[in-house]
N, C-alpha and C positions, 0 to 999 in steps of 0.2 A: 598779952594773955597766952596761956598754954592750956591745952586739955588733952587727955588721952582718948583716943578714938574708940577704945573698947567700951568705955562708959558713955562717951559723947556728951559729956556735961559741959557744954560751952557757955551756957547761960545767955545765949543770944535769942532773939525772937524766932529765927529760923536757922536751920543747919547751914553753916557757912561753906561747907565743903565744895559745892559746885561753883561757888563764887571765887575760889582760890586758884584753881587750875584753869586759867583763861588766857585768851579766848580759845574756844574749842570749835573746830570745823564741824559742820553738820553733815552727817551721812544720811542723805535722803534716799532710803533704800526701797527699791521696788522688787517685788518677788511675785511668784505665781503659785497657787496651790496645785496639788496633784489633780484637782477637779477643774483646773483652768481659771480660777478666780484670781484677779490681780489684787495686789496689796501694795500700798505705798505709805511709808512711815518715816519720820525723821528721828535720828539718833545723834545725840550730842557727845556721847562717848565714842568717837570715831576718829580714825586717822589713816594716813598712808604709812606703812612701816618698812618698806624697802623699795629700791629703785629698779633693780635688775636681778631677778624678775620682780615685777610689780605686784605688791600685796597690799591689801587694805584690811582693816578690822573694824568691827563695831561691837559695843557692849550693850547687852539687853538686861534690864531688870525684870526677871521672870521670863518664862518661855513663851514669848509673844508669837503672833502670827508670822512675822518675818522669819524668826528662827526656825519655826516648824516648816514653813514653806521651803526655805533654803536647804534644810537638811533632807527634805523629801525629794526635791527636784534637782538639787546640785547647782543652782544658778541664781544670780541676782544682779541688779544694776544699781549704781549709785549716781544720782544726778546732783548737780551743784545747786544749792539754795542761794538765791540772790535777793537783793532789795526789792526788785519788782515782783518777786514770787513769795515774799515773806508771809502774806496772809494765806496764800495757797498752802504753803508749807505748814503753817500753824493749823490749818483745817485738817490736814492729814495726821495731826497728832491726836485727834479725838479718838476716844475709846469706842469703837463700833464693833458689831458682831463680825465673826470671821468671814461671813459670806458677803460682806459689803466691799465693793470696789471703791477705793478712795479717789481714783482718778476723776470720775464724773462728779463725785461728792465735792471735790475741791475745784471743779471747773478746769481741769487739766486734760491735755491730750496725751494718750498713751501711744507713743511712736514705736514702731517695730525696731528691735535691736538686730544686729548683724549675726552675732555668734551665739547668742543665748535666747531663751524663750521669753523671759520677763521683758516688758517694754520699758523704755526710758521716758522721762518727762520731756516732751517735745519743746516746751517753752524754755527749758533750761539750756544754757550755753555749753555745758559740759556734762558728759555721761560716761561712766566707767562700767563696761560690761565685765562681769566677774564669774569665775567658776569657783564653786565652794571647795574649800580645802578641809577645814575641820572646825569643831566647836570645842572650846575649853570651858568646863564648868569651874568657876572660881570657888576655892574653899571658903566656907562660912563658919561663924561661931554659933550658929543656931538662932541668930537674931535677924530679923528682917527677911527679905525675899532672896531667893537664889539669883545669881547673876551668871550670865553666859557671854563669852567672847567668841564671835564668829569671824573666821579668817576666810578671805577670798583672794584668788589670783586674778589680777586684771588681765583680760585677754584682748580687749578692744577698747579704744577711746574715741569718743565723739567730741569735736571742738567746733563751735560755731566760727566760721571763717571771718566773721566781722571782727573778731577779737584777736586775730593774728596780724601783727604789724611788724614789718622789717624782720621777719623770720622768728619772732618771739611772741609768746602769748601775753597779751595785755591784761593781766589779771585784774588790776584795779578797775578797768573799764567794765568788767562784768559786775562789779559791785557785790561781791559775795558777802554773806553775813555769817556771823559766828555766835555761838552761845556763850553767855556769861552765866552768872548765878541767878537764882530765883526765876523770874520771868523776863529777864533782861537779855538783850542781844547787842552785838557790835557790828559796825559796817566798815568794810575795807574800801577806801576811796583813794584817788590819786593824791589828795592832800595829806593822807596819813602814811604814804609810802616813803621809805627812806632806804638807802643802799649803803652797806658797809662791806668793803672787801676784806678778805681774810688776811691775817698777818703773814709777812714774808719771813721765811726761816732759812738760815744758812745750812751748810752741809753738816755742821756739828749740832744742829738742833737749836741754835740760838735765834731768838726773834730779832730781826734786824730792821723791821719796819712795821709799825702799827698804824694802818690807814685810818683816817677820820672818815666820817660820813661823807659820801660823795655830794658835791654841791649840785 
């Protein structure tokens, strides 16, 4: 099948768009309002976009509490959503009034950060402390809601020592989850992990070895 996105006439029961660019990491974003109220919300349009310096971004449909808080205070934290915390994460996706703190609502502990004011999720094995850089308002065609992309520079990283083995982070042991389409998610496990080394290239740019997956 093929359809043009301007009309979005795909003929399916539900829009397939979010089921096509998958899996997507979940940015579990904590922020704090200028009045000191914490906010915690998951965003599936999220990713790391550079390594040095470290930057992350997340996309928001509409100007939600997270966007407003981050722009007003200049800081946020992203905690890792895992299998053990899947229902807690889902609870924080509920649409509640701006004055509601999602940490106690979801039964989570707001742990102090080191370099920024917003707390991190204590129960999560990873947290990225971020300084706000900028917001990009995406162009629209006048249909649907406005969308904003928020960029932050990662200034501090928390890693649970239990998941550091032989000098490397054991990512699969954390059992992170990712968003698929509709209401579906995916789980990263040791059984789904595979390793492929990059091809070797000679001085003239010719590929001389294409490694297979590591056994």
